[in-house]
Wavefront OBJ file of the C-alpha trace (Angstrom):
o trace
v 60.644 68.911 -8.579
v 60.217 70.360 -5.098
v 59.275 67.807 -2.468
v 55.980 68.523 -0.703
v 56.364 69.553 2.941
v 55.731 66.921 5.568
v 52.649 67.737 7.667
v 52.534 67.377 11.460
v 49.362 67.762 13.519
v 50.129 69.154 16.974
v 47.558 67.656 19.321
v 46.813 69.345 22.654
v 47.885 67.376 25.737
v 44.514 67.762 27.480
v 41.335 69.757 26.871
v 41.772 71.745 23.678
v 41.159 75.155 25.259
v 43.566 75.691 28.171
v 42.114 77.062 31.419
v 41.548 80.809 31.480
v 41.699 81.157 27.686
v 39.128 82.534 25.204
v 39.010 81.388 21.580
v 39.404 84.048 18.899
v 39.300 83.918 15.090
v 41.627 86.918 14.867
v 45.388 86.904 15.342
v 46.126 89.825 17.661
v 49.446 91.588 17.238
v 51.354 91.867 20.522
v 55.012 92.607 21.122
v 57.255 94.915 23.102
v 58.727 97.885 21.253
v 58.836 98.575 17.524
v 58.709 96.019 14.729
v 62.319 95.581 13.523
v 63.148 95.797 9.843
v 64.793 92.440 9.131
v 66.676 92.281 5.841
v 66.766 88.640 4.761
v 69.920 89.292 2.724
v 71.768 90.379 5.870
v 69.978 88.011 8.295
v 72.027 85.295 9.973
v 70.918 82.423 12.197
v 73.507 81.141 14.656
v 73.676 78.076 16.869
v 76.199 78.547 19.682
v 77.150 77.260 23.111
v 77.203 73.594 24.058
v 77.028 72.045 20.590
v 79.393 69.852 18.603
v 78.941 71.909 15.442
v 78.342 75.657 15.890
v 76.401 77.068 12.946
v 76.043 80.357 11.123
v 73.376 80.182 8.430
v 72.491 82.845 5.878
v 69.005 83.036 4.381
v 70.067 81.167 1.240
v 71.576 78.399 3.404
v 68.063 77.453 4.490
v 67.080 76.271 1.001
v 68.462 72.688 1.329
v 66.661 72.055 4.618
v 63.443 70.022 4.580
v 60.160 71.888 4.833
v 57.383 70.993 7.230
v 53.806 72.109 7.797
v 52.562 72.201 11.377
v 48.856 72.438 12.114
v 48.431 73.737 15.645
v 46.566 75.903 18.090
v 48.349 78.893 19.601
v 47.799 80.320 23.077
v 48.779 83.779 24.263
v 49.510 84.532 27.905
v 47.077 87.472 27.549
v 44.298 84.826 27.429
v 43.418 84.421 23.736
v 43.724 81.169 21.809
v 43.507 80.650 18.048
v 42.739 77.229 16.606
v 43.860 75.430 13.432
v 46.823 77.519 12.335
v 48.946 76.199 9.473
v 52.600 77.186 9.808
v 55.276 76.228 7.289
v 59.020 76.307 7.806
v 62.102 74.348 8.740
v 61.726 71.731 11.465
v 63.787 72.658 14.503
v 64.949 69.057 14.680
v 66.741 69.509 11.335
v 68.793 72.325 12.882
v 69.495 70.248 15.995
v 70.594 67.262 13.908
v 73.193 69.432 12.204
v 74.388 71.282 15.323
v 74.427 68.190 17.599
v 73.876 69.563 21.126
v 76.227 68.067 23.690
v 74.839 65.824 26.463
v 75.332 68.576 29.062
v 73.165 71.013 27.054
v 69.909 71.034 29.000
v 68.541 74.512 28.214
v 68.407 76.900 25.274
v 68.396 80.686 25.291
v 66.629 81.840 22.134
v 67.795 85.189 20.743
v 65.776 87.393 18.409
v 65.658 90.905 17.007
v 66.028 93.568 18.226
v 67.444 92.357 21.578
v 64.863 89.784 22.704
v 65.533 86.501 24.490
v 63.442 83.678 25.867
v 64.495 80.448 27.586
v 63.462 76.849 26.952
v 64.360 73.441 28.367
v 65.897 71.465 25.533
v 63.025 68.985 25.697
v 60.565 71.769 24.871
v 62.634 72.824 21.853
v 63.290 69.297 20.555
v 59.745 68.389 19.457
v 58.530 67.320 16.031
v 55.962 70.104 15.661
v 58.423 72.957 16.321
v 59.553 75.115 13.411
v 61.590 78.016 12.261
v 58.432 79.272 10.592
v 58.339 81.425 7.464
v 54.669 81.114 6.432
v 51.235 81.141 8.064
v 48.189 79.751 6.251
v 50.128 79.713 3.000
v 51.335 83.311 3.102
v 54.752 84.662 4.148
v 54.762 85.838 7.750
v 54.256 89.587 7.931
v 56.772 91.597 9.975
v 54.293 92.268 12.787
v 53.813 88.499 13.194
v 57.543 87.794 13.219
v 58.380 87.709 9.514
v 60.478 86.830 7.753
v 61.142 84.027 10.268
v 60.042 83.168 13.797
v 60.258 80.264 16.184
v 57.152 78.104 16.642
v 56.758 76.183 19.925
v 52.969 75.769 20.008
v 52.617 73.694 23.174
v 53.798 76.640 25.330
v 52.426 80.166 25.687
v 53.161 82.047 22.502
v 55.766 84.440 23.906
v 58.092 81.423 23.823
v 57.685 81.342 20.006
v 60.077 84.235 19.516
v 59.467 86.571 16.592
v 62.399 87.592 14.327
v 64.542 84.732 15.660
v 68.323 84.926 15.196
v 69.990 82.222 17.314
v 69.881 79.277 19.689
v 72.408 79.335 22.540
v 72.710 75.918 24.205
v 73.509 76.020 27.922
v 73.722 73.836 31.030
v 71.590 76.161 33.176
v 68.287 77.971 32.828
v 68.754 81.707 32.186
v 65.630 83.891 32.143
v 64.823 85.697 28.936
v 63.296 89.139 28.525
v 59.752 88.437 29.714
v 60.924 85.908 32.284
v 63.061 88.617 33.894
v 59.937 90.752 34.004
v 57.799 88.279 35.922
v 56.624 85.720 33.381
v 56.949 82.023 34.154
v 60.221 80.289 33.305
v 58.411 77.576 31.273
v 54.928 78.780 30.313
v 52.663 75.717 30.056
v 49.133 76.904 29.092
v 47.402 73.856 30.620
v 49.184 74.509 33.913
v 48.391 78.256 33.643
v 52.093 78.981 34.051
v 51.659 82.665 33.239
v 53.713 84.245 35.990
v 56.562 82.950 38.106
v 57.856 83.552 41.570
v 60.737 86.050 41.572
v 64.157 84.423 41.589
v 66.152 87.336 42.958
v 69.549 85.633 42.716
v 68.983 84.897 39.053
v 67.535 88.340 38.339
v 70.555 90.081 39.855
v 72.693 88.444 37.199
v 70.712 90.314 34.577
v 70.301 89.300 30.937
v 72.558 86.694 29.436
v 75.303 88.099 27.227
v 77.219 85.961 24.778
l 1 2 3 4 5 6 7 8 9 10 11 12 13 14 15 16 17 18 19 20 21 22 23 24 25 26 27 28 29 30 31 32 33 34 35 36 37 38 39 40 41 42 43 44 45 46 47 48 49 50 51 52 53 54 55 56 57 58 59 60 61 62 63 64 65 66 67 68 69 70 71 72 73 74 75 76 77 78 79 80 81 82 83 84 85 86 87 88 89 90 91 92 93 94 95 96 97 98 99 100 101 102 103 104 105 106 107 108 109 110 111 112 113 114 115 116 117 118 119 120 121 122 123 124 125 126 127 128 129 130 131 132 133 134 135 136 137 138 139 140 141 142 143 144 145 146 147 148 149 150 151 152 153 154 155 156 157 158 159 160 161 162 163 164 165 166 167 168 169 170 171 172 173 174 175 176 177 178 179 180 181 182 183 184 185 186 187 188 189 190 191 192 193 194 195 196 197 198 199 200 201 202 203 204 205 206 207 208 209 210 211
C-alpha cells in the first residue's frame, strides 16, 4: 500500500499579497527560449560540489523517496501572484539528507535544462515546503510549466523555482545564475520587492559558472 504524501502548508511571512503584486487565477507561462523535450528515461539528477555524498539519480531512483504535498502561493517577478497551489513531489530535504552538504557549503547553484542556472543561499533551499515537484493540483506538470520535474521554492520569486531541474551544485560562494547575470536580484524576496539587483561587475566578468 502506497503511503499518503505528507502535506505542508507554506504560510506567507507577512501580508499574503507581496507589495507590487496582482492576484491572478490563471498560471501564466513565462520562460526564456524554447520548451525543452525532457525524456524521463534519459533524465538524470545530480548533486555535486561540497557534499559528503555526490549523487546521480535516474527517474526510477526517485520511487523510494517520500512524497510530499505543498500548498503554497507563488509570486512571479513580473507582478502576478497565484494563491492556493497544490504541488506534489519529493521534499528537497530528503535529497539533502542523502547528499549531506558539508559545513562550508553556504550556497547552491541550481542547474536546469536547457542551460539554465539560478543561485540560492543554502538556507533558502533547506526548507520544509520546498520540493522537486512533479505534479500541480493533482496532475503531472506539463512541459511548459517545468514538467516532468521542477524545483519549488515558493517563498522567493518564482524564477528561483527552476523548471526542468537537473542538479544542485553546492558551493562556498554565491555565483549568479542566468537571470541574476541579466540584472535580477541575487535572492529575490517578494516581500522585500527584491526584483532587480545592483550590478556586480567583478562577479559578472567571471561569467556563468561551469562545472
